[in-house]
C-alpha positions, 0 to 999 in steps of 0.5 A: 765450872763456876757458880755464883750467888749474888748476896743482894738478890739471894738474900745472903745478908746479916746486920751486925755491929763491930769495932775496928780497934785503933782506927780513927773513924771506925774505932767506935761501935757502929754497924752495917747491913752486910750482904755476901756474894759467893763464887765456887769453882771446881769440877762438876759431878753429874749435873752440878758443881754444887746445888745452889740450894746447898750453898745458899743454906750454908751461907744463910746459916753463917749469916744467921750466926753473925746477924744482930750481934756485936762482932768481936775479934778473939785474935786481935793482938791488942785486945783483952777479953774475958767472960764474967757472969754471963757478960763479956768484958773486953778492953782496948787501950783505955776503952773498956766494955761489958756486954751480955754474952748473948749480944756478942759473937767472939770470932776467931779472926784478928779483926772484924773488917770486911776483909777478915769477915770474908776470910772467915766466911770462906773458911766456914763454907769450905769446911762444910763443902770440902768433903762433898764437892771437888773445889778449885777455889771459893771466893767470898765478897763481904759487902758493907753497902752498895759499891763497897766490898772486900773479896777473898779467894781461898784456893784449894786446888791448883 
């Protein structure tokens, strides 16, 4: 059994800024209005694989955490960061930034590409659902705009 949520129509969205460090055009602070599509596959318990409301609630909570923040990857191999006096200082090569802590979300990922955001959201969703439903996989697509998305499938049972 599979269930799908279309982020555009289910209001699963967030707007954030990010930097793809080292990229020639995306290596500057810029933003997107993202929306998140979700597909779950697994065995039904009773009438449902999982109530749509539960999945929507969890994804909306994740989106709310990401919304209106500058997303910074904690695990980027060439990025240095530290927190000083309620500000995040970070440096990539010759570029240095100092941003208030409240404006930044440090994420445990190597980049803030749509690909890595899809992995992050799939992992977060899995961690919230794994004890409650019998999953085969979770698939998450992070759309940076209409017609432009990255999709990750987390297989949890073969």
